[in-house]
N, C-alpha and C positions, 0 to 999 in steps of 0.2 A: 588208507582210505582209497576206495576205488574211484574210477573216473566219473561214474554216474553220481556218486555221492558228492564229489567235488563240484560237479556241474550244478547239482541241486543247491549246494551251499552257496555257490557263486550267484545263482539265480535268486536265492533268498536275500542275499546281501544287496544285489542290484535292486530288487523290489523294495527293500527297506530304504535304500538310498533315494530311489525315485519317489517314494511316499514322503520321505522327509523333505525332499526338494519341492514337492507339490505343496506341502503345508507352508513351507517357507515362502514360496512364490505367492500363495494366497495372502499370507500375512503382509508381505511387502507390497503387493498390489493394493491391499486395503489401506496401508499407510500412505501410499502414493495418492490414493483418492482423497484421504483426509487432508494431506498437504495441498492438493489441488483446490479443494474446497476452501481451505484457509487462505490460500493465495487469492482466490476469487473474492472472498470476503474483504481481504485487505485492499485489493484493487478498488472495490466499490467504496470502501471508506476513504481511500486516497482521493478518489474522484470527488467525493463530498467535501473533503478538506480543501482540495484545490478550488472548488467552487466558492467555498467560504472565504478563502484567501483572496480570490478575485473580487468578491463583493467588498471585502475590507479594504483592498487596495483602491477600488473605485470610491469608496467612502472617504478614504484619506485624500485622494485627489480632489474630491468635491470640497472637503474642508480646507485644504490648502488654497484652493481657488477663492473660497469665501474669505480666508485670512488675507490674501492678497488684495481682494476687493475692499475689505474693511480698512486695511492699511492705507490704500489709496484715498479712501474717503477721509480717513483721519488726517492724512497729509494735506488734503484739500481744505479741511476745516481749519487746520493750523494756519494755512496760508491766509484764509479769509479772516481769521482772528488777528493775525499779524497786521494785515493791511487795514483792518477796521480800527485797530488800536493805535495806529500811527497817526 
């Protein structure tokens, strides 16, 4: 094989490799964009879940305060009953 034919063969191999790399790059860039979109969606959902958690924690705190208040009222009523029955 002469030098020109070898150079042409090398050039064809290089072009094929570059073409394959280009297709692979496009594919991987597309996958990266899909993953970035998925991450964005999940971050949005996480923010919503965090907000729901905060709301539930606030509700729990309110209910715990109500329980404490009712327990204090109950204790006071028991004292009144005790003293009125004596």
